[in-house]
Backbone as ProteinMPNN parsed JSONL, in Angstrom:
{"seq_chain_A": "XXXXXXXXXXXXXXXXXXXXXXXXXXXXXXXXXXXXXXXXXXXXXXXXXXXXXXXXXXXXXXXXXXXXXXXXXXXXXXXXXXXX", "coords_chain_A": {"N_chain_A": [[0.818, -1.191, 0.0], [1.962, 1.205, 0.709], [3.803, 1.646, -1.381], [1.973, 1.938, -3.487], [0.639, 4.313, -2.754], [2.775, 6.109, -2.77], [4.013, 5.923, -5.341], [1.874, 5.829, -7.009], [1.204, 3.609, -8.473], [1.515, 0.01, -8.824], [3.715, -2.387, -10.005], [4.63, -5.529, -11.613], [7.672, -7.311, -10.879], [9.234, -8.655, -12.841], [8.035, -8.506, -15.554], [7.054, -5.972, -15.628], [4.319, -5.34, -15.565], [1.291, -3.591, -14.872], [-0.211, -3.901, -11.763], [-1.797, -2.654, -9.814], [-3.247, 0.589, -9.75], [-3.623, 4.065, -8.948], [-6.62, 5.804, -9.42], [-8.407, 8.588, -10.869], [-11.142, 10.613, -9.649], [-14.384, 10.928, -11.173], [-14.823, 7.596, -10.024], [-16.638, 6.012, -11.274], [-16.461, 6.331, -14.014], [-14.682, 4.439, -14.907], [-15.858, 1.982, -14.674], [-17.641, -0.954, -15.858], [-20.394, -0.698, -18.171], [-23.791, -1.079, -17.177], [-23.209, -2.433, -14.799], [-23.343, -3.897, -11.513], [-22.754, -2.257, -8.621], [-21.084, -2.832, -5.691], [-20.552, -1.978, -2.422], [-18.4, -2.748, 0.34], [-19.512, -3.833, 3.395], [-21.75, -4.835, 5.405], [-21.997, -8.132, 6.935], [-22.123, -10.968, 4.801], [-22.587, -14.135, 3.107], [-20.333, -14.5, 0.743], [-20.154, -16.209, -1.531], [-22.829, -17.111, -1.836], [-24.036, -14.658, -2.359], [-22.926, -13.927, -4.846], [-23.759, -16.058, -6.472], [-26.503, -15.632, -6.461], [-26.754, -13.394, -8.021], [-27.686, -11.82, -11.117], [-26.958, -13.273, -14.298], [-26.452, -11.592, -16.45], [-25.335, -9.317, -15.494], [-22.529, -7.41, -14.612], [-20.545, -7.75, -11.801], [-19.194, -5.431, -9.575], [-16.949, -5.004, -7.093], [-16.328, -2.824, -4.528], [-13.703, -1.968, -2.576], [-12.899, -0.439, 0.347], [-10.046, 1.443, 1.201], [-9.048, 3.25, 3.206], [-7.935, 5.464, 5.792], [-9.805, 6.751, 7.396], [-13.373, 7.133, 7.458], [-15.898, 6.076, 5.028], [-16.789, 4.121, 2.106], [-18.136, 5.925, -0.598], [-21.624, 6.22, -0.808], [-22.871, 7.181, -2.971], [-22.557, 6.065, -5.511], [-22.725, 3.328, -5.163], [-24.744, 0.382, -5.092], [-25.341, -1.49, -3.211], [-24.337, -2.751, 0.007], [-22.021, -4.878, 1.437], [-20.302, -7.372, 3.484], [-17.523, -9.527, 4.044], [-16.82, -10.47, 6.447], [-17.452, -10.22, 9.967]], "CA_chain_A": [[0.0, 0.0, 0.0], [2.848, 2.361, 0.74], [4.29, 1.858, -2.748], [0.855, 2.442, -4.286], [0.404, 5.716, -2.409], [3.932, 6.936, -3.128], [4.295, 5.903, -6.782], [0.566, 5.827, -7.66], [0.963, 2.339, -9.155], [2.338, -1.131, -8.442], [3.978, -3.23, -11.169], [5.358, -6.766, -11.346], [9.111, -7.091, -10.955], [9.82, -9.185, -14.064], [7.463, -8.029, -16.819], [6.618, -4.585, -15.433], [2.89, -5.195, -15.818], [0.615, -2.901, -13.774], [-1.112, -4.696, -10.939], [-2.706, -1.691, -9.203], [-2.906, 1.991, -9.934], [-4.559, 5.035, -8.393], [-7.418, 6.435, -10.47], [-9.018, 9.864, -10.492], [-12.602, 10.662, -9.53], [-15.252, 9.935, -10.542], [-14.419, 6.225, -10.331], [-17.665, 5.379, -12.104], [-16.09, 6.388, -15.427], [-13.845, 3.274, -15.197], [-16.631, 0.772, -14.441], [-18.402, -1.429, -17.014], [-21.79, -0.282, -18.306], [-24.753, -2.047, -16.63], [-22.625, -3.226, -13.719], [-23.914, -3.71, -10.178], [-21.633, -1.795, -7.8], [-21.326, -3.271, -4.328], [-19.593, -1.58, -1.403], [-18.197, -3.824, 1.312], [-19.818, -3.408, 4.756], [-22.445, -5.773, 6.304], [-21.59, -9.52, 6.672], [-22.918, -11.906, 3.994], [-21.823, -15.233, 2.525], [-19.991, -13.968, -0.58], [-20.498, -17.182, -2.578], [-24.279, -17.043, -2.021], [-24.341, -13.355, -2.955], [-22.536, -13.964, -6.262], [-24.625, -17.023, -7.152], [-27.836, -15.039, -6.584], [-26.722, -12.268, -8.962], [-28.079, -12.092, -12.497], [-25.829, -13.587, -15.188], [-26.202, -10.522, -17.421], [-24.827, -8.154, -14.78], [-21.148, -7.466, -14.144], [-20.436, -7.337, -10.403], [-18.022, -4.624, -9.254], [-16.82, -4.902, -5.646], [-15.535, -1.662, -4.14], [-13.094, -2.22, -1.272], [-12.346, 0.794, 0.897], [-8.691, 1.355, 1.755], [-8.769, 4.581, 3.729], [-7.731, 5.495, 7.233], [-11.03, 7.224, 8.032], [-14.519, 7.281, 6.583], [-16.467, 4.92, 4.348], [-16.967, 4.226, 0.664], [-19.272, 6.777, -0.943], [-22.838, 5.507, -1.195], [-23.439, 7.858, -4.129], [-22.545, 5.239, -6.711], [-22.889, 1.917, -4.843], [-26.124, -0.056, -5.001], [-25.487, -2.416, -2.106], [-23.184, -2.809, 0.904], [-21.873, -6.195, 2.036], [-19.028, -7.633, 4.134], [-17.192, -10.945, 4.076], [-16.502, -10.802, 7.83], [-17.995, -9.276, 10.947]], "C_chain_A": [[0.863, 1.256, 0.0], [3.377, 2.683, -0.657], [3.192, 2.43, -3.635], [0.613, 3.92, -4.014], [1.564, 6.626, -2.811], [4.125, 7.048, -4.639], [3.036, 5.921, -7.648], [0.304, 4.595, -8.517], [1.902, 1.272, -8.602], [2.484, -2.002, -9.681], [4.681, -4.51, -10.736], [6.848, -6.497, -11.508], [9.704, -7.551, -12.278], [9.338, -8.524, -15.337], [7.02, -6.577, -16.777], [5.165, -4.364, -15.876], [2.259, -4.497, -14.622], [-0.343, -3.842, -13.074], [-2.19, -3.829, -10.301], [-2.276, -0.292, -9.604], [-4.003, 2.877, -9.37], [-5.302, 5.687, -9.554], [-8.06, 7.708, -9.944], [-10.538, 9.724, -10.408], [-13.198, 11.256, -10.789], [-14.852, 8.523, -10.97], [-15.416, 5.528, -11.242], [-17.315, 5.41, -13.585], [-15.248, 5.18, -15.853], [-14.611, 1.962, -15.122], [-17.417, 0.359, -15.679], [-19.838, -0.909, -17.004], [-22.677, -1.417, -17.796], [-24.15, -2.943, -15.556], [-23.36, -2.933, -12.416], [-22.748, -3.412, -9.253], [-21.95, -2.062, -6.338], [-20.215, -2.786, -3.415], [-19.497, -2.682, -0.36], [-18.451, -3.313, 2.731], [-20.476, -4.494, 5.606], [-22.147, -7.234, 5.936], [-22.601, -10.315, 5.844], [-22.003, -13.049, 3.573], [-21.567, -14.859, 1.07], [-20.382, -14.918, -1.704], [-21.997, -17.132, -2.871], [-24.69, -15.745, -2.706], [-24.066, -13.372, -4.462], [-23.446, -14.906, -7.043], [-26.018, -16.436, -7.391], [-27.896, -13.895, -7.6], [-27.124, -12.738, -10.355], [-26.85, -12.339, -13.369], [-25.499, -12.469, -16.165], [-25.693, -9.235, -16.773], [-23.38, -8.391, -14.358], [-21.121, -6.967, -12.702], [-19.129, -6.593, -10.202], [-17.991, -4.46, -7.75], [-15.862, -3.77, -5.315], [-15.018, -1.91, -2.728], [-12.451, -0.931, -0.792], [-10.971, 0.564, 1.496], [-8.288, 2.743, 2.235], [-8.664, 4.535, 5.238], [-9.009, 5.875, 7.977], [-12.139, 7.303, 7.0], [-14.962, 5.972, 5.96], [-16.499, 5.174, 2.852], [-18.207, 5.079, 0.4], [-20.464, 5.942, -1.381], [-23.492, 6.14, -2.414], [-23.515, 6.951, -5.349], [-22.658, 3.736, -6.426], [-24.362, 1.576, -4.684], [-26.393, -0.918, -3.775], [-24.227, -2.342, -1.232], [-23.147, -4.181, 1.545], [-20.522, -6.295, 2.723], [-18.772, -9.127, 4.141], [-16.846, -11.403, 5.49], [-17.118, -9.776, 8.762], [-16.848, -8.559, 11.623]], "O_chain_A": [[0.523, 2.252, -0.639], [3.398, 3.843, -1.069], [3.454, 3.315, -4.45], [0.404, 4.696, -4.947], [1.35, 7.788, -3.156], [4.372, 8.137, -5.158], [3.119, 6.016, -8.873], [-0.707, 4.534, -9.216], [2.933, 1.574, -8.002], [1.492, -2.322, -10.337], [5.253, -4.583, -9.649], [7.239, -5.557, -12.199], [10.605, -6.891, -12.797], [10.147, -8.031, -16.123], [6.648, -6.016, -17.808], [4.832, -3.343, -16.477], [2.635, -4.767, -13.482], [-1.176, -4.493, -13.705], [-3.357, -4.217, -10.251], [-1.088, -0.021, -9.775], [-5.169, 2.485, -9.321], [-4.693, 6.077, -10.55], [-8.233, 7.885, -8.738], [-11.132, 8.834, -11.016], [-12.523, 12.058, -11.435], [-14.573, 8.285, -12.145], [-15.069, 4.555, -11.911], [-17.826, 4.589, -14.346], [-15.116, 4.923, -17.049], [-14.062, 0.918, -15.475], [-17.82, 1.212, -16.469], [-20.422, -0.705, -15.939], [-22.342, -2.589, -17.968], [-24.548, -4.1, -15.424], [-23.927, -1.855, -12.24], [-21.843, -4.235, -9.117], [-22.953, -1.581, -5.809], [-19.053, -3.144, -3.612], [-20.432, -3.468, -0.202], [-17.708, -2.466, 3.227], [-19.803, -5.045, 6.477], [-22.051, -7.554, 4.751], [-23.792, -10.328, 6.154], [-20.781, -12.94, 3.674], [-22.485, -14.895, 0.25], [-20.892, -14.473, -2.731], [-22.395, -17.113, -4.036], [-25.595, -15.74, -3.54], [-24.877, -12.89, -5.254], [-23.86, -14.584, -8.157], [-26.64, -16.717, -8.415], [-28.985, -13.477, -7.994], [-26.927, -13.898, -10.72], [-25.821, -11.685, -13.196], [-24.374, -12.402, -16.662], [-25.626, -8.19, -17.42], [-23.047, -9.443, -13.814], [-21.621, -5.88, -12.413], [-18.072, -7.069, -10.614], [-18.893, -3.851, -7.175], [-14.718, -3.761, -5.772], [-15.805, -2.047, -1.792], [-11.56, -0.393, -1.45], [-10.76, -0.409, 2.22], [-7.326, 3.334, 1.745], [-9.243, 3.661, 5.883], [-9.262, 5.371, 9.072], [-11.884, 7.513, 5.814], [-14.47, 4.9, 6.311], [-16.268, 6.291, 2.39], [-19.21, 4.958, 1.104], [-20.331, 5.058, -2.228], [-24.552, 5.691, -2.85], [-24.45, 7.063, -6.142], [-22.684, 2.943, -7.367], [-25.141, 2.394, -4.195], [-27.539, -1.06, -3.349], [-23.172, -1.913, -1.699], [-24.136, -4.611, 2.138], [-19.682, -5.408, 2.57], [-19.714, -9.915, 4.235], [-16.605, -12.589, 5.715], [-17.287, -8.612, 8.4], [-17.073, -7.714, 12.489]]}, "name": "protein", "num_of_chains": 1, "seq": "XXXXXXXXXXXXXXXXXXXXXXXXXXXXXXXXXXXXXXXXXXXXXXXXXXXXXXXXXXXXXXXXXXXXXXXXXXXXXXXXXXXX"}
């Protein structure tokens, strides 16, 4: 995480492929059209959640990685958590 915040991206050591990079707001411009955006908060069984989703919808899971605050509910449709 430190490397991501300092260099704004993380690459592999051998092939120099990007693994993670920081993106600018609004993040919704990077998401697939007709996707269901799920923030991570309340505990659910993730496998059951995914199986219950429609096959014609792309699931986008938003994982918060901030010291304070929560993921914006402005663009998320649901909030779930994989652990209490």
